[in-house]
C-alpha positions in Angstrom: 24.2 -8.0 63.2 26.3 -8.0 60.0 26.8 -5.0 57.8 24.6 -6.3 55.0 21.8 -7.1 57.4 22.1 -3.6 59.0 21.9 -1.9 55.6 18.8 -3.9 54.6 17.1 -3.0 57.8 17.9 0.7 57.4 16.9 0.6 53.8 13.5 -0.8 54.6 13.0 1.8 57.4 14.0 4.6 55.0 11.7 3.3 52.3 8.8 3.2 54.7 9.6 6.7 55.9 10.1 8.5 52.6 9.1 6.2 49.7 11.3 5.0 46.8 11.4 8.3 44.9 12.9 10.2 47.8 15.2 7.4 49.0 18.8 8.4 49.6 21.5 5.9 49.8 23.6 8.3 51.9 20.8 8.5 54.5 20.6 4.7 54.5 24.3 4.4 55.0 24.2 7.0 57.8 21.4 5.2 59.6 23.1 1.9 59.2 26.3 3.3 60.6 28.3 2.3 57.6 30.2 4.1 54.8 28.2 4.7 51.6 30.7 2.5 49.8 29.3 -0.5 51.7 25.9 -0.1 49.9 27.7 -0.2 46.6 29.9 -3.1 47.6 27.0 -5.3 48.8 24.2 -4.2 46.4 25.7 -2.2 43.5 23.2 0.6 43.6 20.0 2.0 45.2 18.0 -0.1 42.8 19.9 -3.3 43.7 19.5 -2.6 47.4 15.8 -2.1 47.2 15.4 -5.2 45.0 17.1 -7.1 47.8 14.8 -5.6 50.4 11.8 -6.7 48.4 13.3 -10.2 47.7 14.1 -10.7 51.4 10.6 -9.8 52.5 9.1 -11.9 49.7 11.1 -15.1 50.6 9.8 -15.0 54.1 6.2 -14.5 53.1 6.2 -17.0 50.3 7.2 -19.7 52.8 4.4 -18.5 55.1 1.8 -18.6 52.3 3.1 -22.0 51.1 2.6 -23.5 54.5 -0.9 -22.1 54.7 -2.0 -23.3 51.3 -0.6 -26.8 51.8 -2.5 -27.2 55.1 -5.5 -29.5 55.0 -8.0 -26.8 55.8 -11.0 -25.5 53.8 -10.3 -22.8 51.2 -12.6 -20.4 53.0 -10.4 -20.7 56.2 -7.3 -20.1 54.1 -9.0 -17.0 52.7 -9.7 -15.8 56.2 -6.1 -16.4 57.1 -4.9 -14.5 54.1 -7.1 -11.5 55.3 -5.4 -11.8 58.7 -2.0 -11.9 57.0 -2.9 -8.7 55.1 -3.2 -6.9 58.4 0.2 -8.3 59.5 1.8 -7.4 56.2 0.4 -3.8 56.4 1.8 -3.5 60.0 5.2 -5.0 59.1 5.7 -2.6 56.1 5.8 -5.4 53.5 2.7 -4.1 51.7 4.3 -0.6 51.4 7.6 -2.1 50.1 5.7 -4.2 47.5 3.6 -1.2 46.4 6.5 1.2 46.3 8.5 -1.2 44.1 5.5 -1.9 41.9 5.2 1.9 41.3 8.9 2.2 40.6 8.6 -0.7 38.2 6.3 1.3 36.0 9.2 3.4 34.8 12.1 1.0 35.5 12.1 -2.3 33.5 14.5 -4.1 35.8 12.4 -3.4 38.8 9.3 -4.3 36.9 10.8 -7.6 36.0 11.7 -8.3 39.6 8.2 -7.5 40.8 6.7 -9.6 38.0 8.9 -12.5 39.0 7.8 -12.1 42.6 4.2 -11.9 41.8 4.5 -14.9 39.5 5.6 -16.9 42.6 2.6 -15.7 44.6 0.2 -16.5 41.7 1.8 -19.9 41.4 0.9 -20.7 45.0 -2.6 -19.5 44.4 -2.8 -21.6 41.2 -1.8 -24.7 43.1 -4.3 -24.0 45.8 -7.0 -23.5 43.1 -6.0 -26.8 41.5 -6.4 -28.6 44.8 -9.8 -27.0 45.3 -10.8 -27.9 41.8 -10.0 -31.5 42.4 -11.8 -31.5 45.7 -14.9 -29.8 44.5 -15.0 -31.2 41.0 -14.4 -27.9 39.2 -14.2 -24.1 39.6 -17.2 -23.2 37.4 -16.1 -21.5 34.2 -12.6 -20.7 35.6 -9.3 -22.4 35.1 -7.0 -22.6 38.2 -4.9 -19.8 36.6 -7.9 -17.5 36.2 -9.1 -18.3 39.8 -5.6 -17.4 41.0 -5.7 -14.0 39.3 -9.2 -13.4 40.8 -7.9 -14.3 44.2 -4.7 -12.3 44.1 -5.8 -9.1 42.3 -8.3 -8.0 45.0 -5.6 -8.1 47.6 -3.3 -6.0 45.5 -6.0 -3.5 44.9 -7.1 -3.3 48.5 -3.5 -2.8 49.5 -3.2 0.2 47.2 -6.5 1.7 48.5 -5.4 1.4 52.1 -2.0 2.9 51.4 -3.7 5.8 49.6 -5.4 6.5 52.9 -8.9 5.2 52.3 -10.5 4.2 55.6 -12.9 1.4 56.1 -15.8 4.0 56.5 -15.0 5.4 53.0 -14.3 2.2 51.2 -15.1 -1.0 53.1 -12.3 -2.9 51.4 -11.2 -5.1 54.3 -14.7 -6.2 55.1 -15.4 -6.8 51.4 -12.3 -9.1 51.2 -13.5 -11.0 54.3 -17.0 -11.5 52.7 -15.4 -13.2 49.7 -14.4 -15.8 52.3 -18.0 -16.2 53.2 -18.9 -16.8 49.5 -16.1 -19.4 49.3 -17.5 -21.1 52.4 -21.0 -21.3 50.9 -19.5 -22.7 47.7 -17.4 -25.3 49.6 -20.3 -26.3 51.8 -22.8 -26.4 49.0 -25.2 -24.0 50.5 
């Protein structure tokens, strides 16, 4: 594994362990087995390193989502798959990386811009899926494809935050609520 790859892996592990605010580049360098100067050489700063961690995770998942939305399957099945992906993304740490960087973006304009750009790509995929659904169904009720994309994406971001805050399914049944949206979509698609 190359130096840059090793640093990225160690940075993600450190972020998952201690969060962005407590992240130490010295610790990342130690865990990666490289001099601290290698972080600065490859990424410029802690911020640059973490933005690359987020970008790398995002590239992989955008391709996954793109493939799912381009598949010729009903929208409700895509929603179910998205719920399954949420579970995978929680387990892999992607959700934590995204939410940590979102929170960091509240006080750092450069991070905010990077997260906005990333979310714009996600919402673009959702908008295209909504357009295909609109064409297939003859409309989306009162919603534009862009509005439907926001309504599809925002609940996942909210549920991710609730889960990371430690709310269990018994306290707030967020996972089951997301899955039931898929049932509503199925009813809409099947006209029942």
